[in-house]
VODREN-605022 format. One record per residue (C-alpha): residue in one letter; x, y, z. Coordinates in Angstrom, 3 decimals. Example, Ala and Ser with C-alpha at 12.3 -4.5 7.8 and 13.67 -1.06 7.14 Angstrom:
2
PT code        u        v        w
PT    A   12.300   -4.500    7.800
PT    S   13.670   -1.060    7.140
***
This chain:
335
PT code        u        v        w
PT    M   70.808  149.167  165.049
PT    T   70.636  150.481  168.613
PT    L   72.346  149.761  171.911
PT    Q   68.961  148.737  173.259
PT    Q   68.613  146.053  170.594
PT    L   72.081  144.716  171.388
PT    K   71.237  144.741  175.109
PT    Y   68.107  142.693  174.400
PT    L   70.095  140.292  172.211
PT    V   72.655  139.607  174.953
PT    A   69.901  139.216  177.561
PT    I   68.161  136.596  175.399
PT    A   71.400  134.616  175.100
PT    D   72.029  134.868  178.853
PT    S   68.465  133.747  179.644
PT    G   68.703  130.423  177.827
PT    L   66.880  131.812  174.756
PT    N   63.818  132.452  176.921
PT    I   62.457  135.831  175.823
PT    T   60.067  136.039  178.782
PT    A   62.963  135.535  181.224
PT    A   65.023  138.126  179.347
PT    A   62.149  140.608  179.616
PT    E   61.871  139.996  183.367
PT    R   65.626  140.488  183.755
PT    L   65.445  143.839  181.960
PT    Y   62.109  144.929  183.478
PT    T   60.482  145.268  180.082
PT    S   57.833  143.456  178.039
PT    Q   58.210  140.214  176.105
PT    P   56.474  141.627  172.971
PT    G   58.835  144.621  173.031
PT    I   61.917  142.397  173.026
PT    S   60.480  140.155  170.299
PT    K   59.751  143.195  168.121
PT    Q   63.254  144.630  168.548
PT    L   64.843  141.251  167.796
PT    K   62.828  140.989  164.588
PT    L   63.840  144.528  163.564
PT    L   67.503  143.753  164.256
PT    E   67.433  140.564  162.164
PT    Q   65.716  142.441  159.339
PT    E   68.345  145.193  159.408
PT    L   71.255  142.746  159.491
PT    G   69.720  140.469  156.890
PT    V   70.644  137.324  158.837
PT    Q   68.815  134.979  161.177
PT    L   70.336  135.094  164.650
PT    F   68.266  132.237  166.091
PT    T   66.522  129.157  164.771
PT    R   62.891  128.878  165.796
PT    K   60.547  126.124  166.855
PT    G   57.072  127.559  166.625
PT    K   57.091  130.843  168.527
PT    S   60.075  129.827  170.674
PT    L   63.783  130.273  170.015
PT    A   65.481  126.891  169.563
PT    A   69.186  127.635  169.053
PT    I   71.714  130.329  168.192
PT    T   72.820  130.281  164.553
PT    P   76.536  130.540  163.626
PT    A   75.905  134.135  162.526
PT    G   74.105  134.734  165.817
PT    R   77.093  133.540  167.866
PT    D   79.358  135.992  166.050
PT    V   76.924  138.897  166.428
PT    I   76.265  138.146  170.110
PT    G   80.004  138.029  170.828
PT    R   80.464  141.427  169.211
PT    A   77.373  142.774  170.965
PT    R   78.882  141.812  174.321
PT    R   82.039  143.743  173.511
PT    I   80.014  146.779  172.445
PT    M   77.964  146.679  175.656
PT    R   81.139  146.457  177.737
PT    E   82.609  149.450  175.930
PT    A   79.411  151.415  176.475
PT    E   79.657  150.652  180.191
PT    N   83.333  151.633  180.146
PT    I   82.422  155.005  178.641
PT    R   79.846  155.569  181.387
PT    S   82.409  154.614  184.052
PT    L   85.044  156.906  182.555
PT    A   82.602  159.812  182.399
PT    S   81.543  159.220  186.015
PT    D   85.155  159.230  187.196
PT    L   85.986  162.383  185.222
PT    S   82.971  164.161  186.658
PT    G   83.902  163.145  190.195
PT    E   80.729  161.179  190.852
PT    Q   80.880  159.025  193.979
PT    D   77.965  156.725  193.238
PT    G   77.884  153.475  191.305
PT    T   77.892  149.709  191.792
PT    L   80.661  147.246  192.554
PT    S   79.765  143.624  191.884
PT    I   82.052  140.890  193.211
PT    A   81.951  137.132  192.704
PT    T   83.956  135.026  195.136
PT    T   84.066  131.810  197.120
PT    H   82.320  131.239  200.449
PT    T   85.641  131.294  202.321
PT    Q   86.624  134.723  200.989
PT    A   83.115  136.103  201.498
PT    R   82.859  134.816  205.059
PT    Q   86.391  135.076  206.443
PT    V   88.318  137.685  204.402
PT    L   85.985  140.243  202.852
PT    P   83.918  141.535  205.824
PT    E   86.612  143.894  207.158
PT    V   87.525  144.990  203.621
PT    I   83.908  145.772  202.766
PT    K   83.439  147.621  206.056
PT    A   86.416  149.885  205.297
PT    F   85.245  150.361  201.702
PT    R   81.741  151.366  202.791
PT    E   83.189  153.970  205.154
PT    R   85.036  155.559  202.224
PT    Y   82.312  155.147  199.603
PT    P   78.900  155.079  201.322
PT    K   77.042  155.748  198.030
PT    I   78.485  152.748  196.193
PT    N   76.140  149.761  196.011
PT    L   77.924  146.478  196.687
PT    E   76.785  143.159  195.226
PT    L   78.396  139.967  196.507
PT    H   77.916  136.663  194.670
PT    Q   79.221  133.423  196.209
PT    G   79.967  130.122  194.517
PT    T   82.536  127.690  193.215
PT    S   85.218  128.707  190.734
PT    E   83.051  127.350  187.918
PT    Q   80.058  129.395  189.045
PT    I   82.224  132.501  189.344
PT    A   83.478  131.904  185.788
PT    E   79.869  131.741  184.550
PT    L   79.120  135.116  186.140
PT    V   82.241  136.574  184.531
PT    A   81.282  135.172  181.119
PT    A   77.808  136.707  181.451
PT    N   79.397  140.086  182.260
PT    R   77.526  140.239  185.580
PT    V   80.447  141.098  187.882
PT    D   83.267  143.635  188.026
PT    F   85.690  141.573  190.118
PT    A   86.271  137.870  190.567
PT    I   88.169  136.639  193.643
PT    A   89.196  133.007  193.825
PT    T   92.065  130.613  194.458
PT    G   93.667  128.642  191.629
PT    S   91.479  127.636  188.654
PT    R   93.152  130.319  186.544
PT    Q   92.393  128.368  183.370
PT    L   88.715  129.230  183.809
PT    F   89.388  132.976  183.449
PT    P   91.381  133.533  180.243
PT    G   89.890  136.972  179.614
PT    L   90.752  138.487  182.998
PT    V   93.733  140.355  184.391
PT    L   94.601  138.257  187.464
PT    L   96.380  140.037  190.315
PT    P   98.012  137.895  193.049
PT    C   96.714  138.944  196.480
PT    F   98.005  136.530  199.123
PT    R   99.087  132.943  199.641
PT    W   98.056  130.311  202.152
PT    D   98.674  126.745  203.267
PT    R   95.870  124.364  204.162
PT    I   95.258  123.389  207.769
PT    I   93.910  120.196  209.320
PT    L   90.955  120.601  211.685
PT    V   90.113  117.999  214.347
PT    P   88.129  118.004  217.578
PT    N   90.185  118.836  220.649
PT    G   91.821  115.688  222.032
PT    H   91.854  113.923  218.647
PT    P   94.727  111.405  218.180
PT    L   96.351  113.738  215.614
PT    T   96.846  116.370  218.330
PT    G   98.973  114.071  220.491
PT    G  102.240  114.896  218.765
PT    N  103.376  111.259  218.884
PT    K  103.217  110.820  215.146
PT    K  104.483  113.159  212.430
PT    L  101.668  114.392  210.233
PT    T  102.077  112.973  206.732
PT    L   99.783  112.299  203.801
PT    A  100.028  108.602  204.592
PT    V   98.716  109.315  208.106
PT    L   95.901  111.499  206.742
PT    A   94.948  108.835  204.211
PT    G   94.081  106.602  207.163
PT    Y   91.296  108.923  208.292
PT    P   87.973  109.893  206.710
PT    L   88.386  113.412  205.294
PT    V   86.008  116.368  205.112
PT    T   86.946  119.189  202.750
PT    Y   85.844  121.629  200.061
PT    V   83.893  120.602  196.977
PT    F   86.282  119.617  194.197
PT    G   86.084  121.548  190.942
PT    T   84.740  119.843  187.849
PT    T   87.567  121.128  185.664
PT    G   91.237  120.476  186.219
PT    E   92.809  118.183  188.793
PT    S   92.442  119.019  192.473
PT    S   95.818  119.907  194.020
PT    L   94.700  118.044  197.152
PT    K   93.967  114.828  195.280
PT    K   97.119  115.252  193.205
PT    A   99.279  115.488  196.347
PT    F   97.943  112.143  197.568
PT    A   98.223  110.539  194.117
PT    E  101.885  111.533  193.770
PT    Q  102.614  109.372  196.827
PT    G  100.476  106.514  195.568
PT    L   97.735  107.232  198.110
PT    E   93.967  107.422  197.773
PT    P   92.305  109.914  200.159
PT    N   89.116  108.736  201.855
PT    V   86.995  111.857  201.247
PT    V   83.632  111.168  202.898
PT    F   82.052  114.620  202.738
PT    T   82.543  117.837  200.756
PT    A   80.945  121.279  201.027
PT    R   81.462  124.755  199.632
PT    D   81.183  126.452  202.999
PT    A   83.911  126.049  205.636
PT    D   81.364  126.587  208.418
PT    I   79.507  123.479  207.236
PT    I   82.781  121.536  207.087
PT    K   83.552  122.550  210.687
PT    T   80.086  121.411  211.766
PT    Y   80.711  117.919  210.423
PT    V   84.212  117.779  211.908
PT    R   82.627  118.553  215.274
PT    M   80.170  115.707  214.691
PT    G   83.104  113.336  214.263
PT    M   82.422  112.593  210.604
PT    G   86.049  113.083  209.668
PT    V   89.221  115.169  209.668
PT    G   88.770  118.590  208.067
PT    I   91.086  120.076  205.441
PT    V   90.354  123.789  204.990
PT    A   91.868  127.213  204.365
PT    P   93.524  128.702  207.473
PT    M   91.254  131.766  207.350
PT    A   88.351  129.448  208.207
PT    Y   89.801  128.788  211.686
PT    E   88.397  131.524  213.889
PT    C   89.376  132.189  217.476
PT    Q   86.050  130.991  218.847
PT    D   86.762  127.622  217.203
PT    Q   89.560  127.004  219.726
PT    K   87.075  125.895  222.369
PT    D   86.372  122.627  220.563
PT    L   88.597  122.421  217.455
PT    T   92.358  122.194  217.018
PT    A   94.119  123.437  213.884
PT    I   97.233  121.612  212.669
PT    S   99.402  123.127  209.968
PT    A   99.543  121.185  206.707
PT    A  102.287  123.374  205.243
PT    G  104.483  121.274  202.997
PT    L  101.941  118.485  202.626
PT    F  100.011  120.253  199.885
PT    P  101.101  122.917  197.381
PT    R  100.890  126.463  198.689
PT    V   98.059  128.263  196.899
PT    T   97.501  131.846  195.766
PT    T   94.299  133.828  196.006
PT    W   93.878  136.317  193.173
PT    L   91.570  139.141  192.149
PT    G   90.610  139.473  188.504
PT    F   88.838  141.945  186.220
PT    R   88.153  142.117  182.485
PT    R   91.113  143.190  180.393
PT    D   88.976  145.769  178.587
PT    A   87.402  147.201  181.742
PT    V   87.712  150.834  182.770
PT    L   88.571  150.790  186.467
PT    R   86.891  153.592  188.371
PT    R   88.696  155.164  191.288
PT    Y   86.629  153.312  193.891
PT    M   87.350  149.990  192.168
PT    V   91.096  150.564  192.338
PT    E   90.826  151.527  196.009
PT    F   88.890  148.340  196.738
PT    V   91.775  146.325  195.251
PT    T   94.229  148.082  197.583
PT    L   92.002  147.484  200.607
PT    F   91.829  143.777  199.757
PT    A   95.556  143.457  199.012
PT    P   97.580  146.441  200.321
PT    H  100.627  145.619  198.191
PT    L   98.466  146.220  195.091
PT    T   98.819  150.001  195.046
PT    P   96.618  152.009  192.640
PT    Q   99.655  152.632  190.449
PT    L  100.531  148.929  190.308
PT    T   96.946  147.899  189.595
PT    R   96.603  150.369  186.732
PT    Q  100.000  149.307  185.376
PT    A   98.910  145.648  185.346
PT    A   95.623  146.587  183.670
PT    Q   97.527  148.031  180.713
PT    L   99.553  144.884  180.033
PT    P   98.292  142.869  177.021
PT    T   98.883  139.357  178.379
PT    Q   98.640  137.504  181.678
PT    A  102.244  136.335  181.237
PT    E  103.369  139.969  181.421
PT    V  101.164  140.538  184.485
PT    D  102.750  137.502  186.164
PT    A  106.218  138.828  185.321
PT    L  105.323  142.140  186.958
PT    F  104.838  140.306  190.260
PT    D  107.724  137.844  189.979
PT    E  109.733  139.657  192.649
PT    E  106.736  140.461  194.851
PT    A  106.709  138.656  198.203
PT    L  103.034  137.969  198.763
PT    P  101.557  138.014  202.269
PT    L  100.917  134.605  203.853
PT    R   97.422  134.438  205.341
PT    A   96.698  132.429  208.479
PT    G   93.785  131.900  210.834
PT    C   93.496  132.442  214.562
PT    E   96.891  132.071  216.230
PT    E   97.229  129.791  219.243
PT    G   96.415  131.642  222.422
PT    Q   94.791  134.563  220.597
PT    E   91.549  135.693  222.216
PT    P   88.282  135.781  220.274
PT    A   87.379  139.222  218.949
***
């Protein structure tokens, strides 16, 4: 049994049992992967996949167990490489991050700029998607860090570090009735308008919908998108009232959009950064965490990484006052 065989096995599973796709992913040949798979099954004495003709049809129960262990072995092999690189003082490597469109567009640019100035030889990979898509990338072992808000149940195998908190804002065109100040903003008032907001997750209950439901209200959500810039476009078109993260409100938006605080209307949410519990964090990875969330010092990050459960990680931050993120302040000039 070799690491190469285990690498091929995991690639087959991650490619939907398509050996040709696995070969393309690994820049090798389909016959080579098929041969190594056959040799592995012969050595183990078990069938890892059921076949239909020359194609793989399904993973056998034994195959699921072996693939799960193969993933752990591949992660440990990568950890050994990372540890050796850090000990030797190497400054090259790759940092792969999966996050939402809001974080990628409104929060990460300045962080990545500062990181690149410190580590110009590190290759950065940025993947954007919903929480569910981020979880898929984590499960496939394709990213080092995941950054998201809520949806913690999707990431049971990660150490989740709290980074900052934020309250939603309401976005309307300048001169909209909600900007008049004659009526207090309530969920009942919002329920009377068509709403434009982020795509709802497919797992778990949306905190936005739950807030309305707790008051016996049904929100009239007419349009959803993953990208806040798209949401702002449709608010400008008059399709509805936007509900977005405050970071999405940029100073140049002031010329035609007004932001109204929704603090207290919806639960305050926490953005977190997560990494695998068994990961070896290289020095540049720890520094990226601090750049993204300055209160997460290298010492604190490494301390959290050593804790065996997320409950203990949460307890470590119980007394930590997290920063509250906002967007462009009223009267602030565009950069």
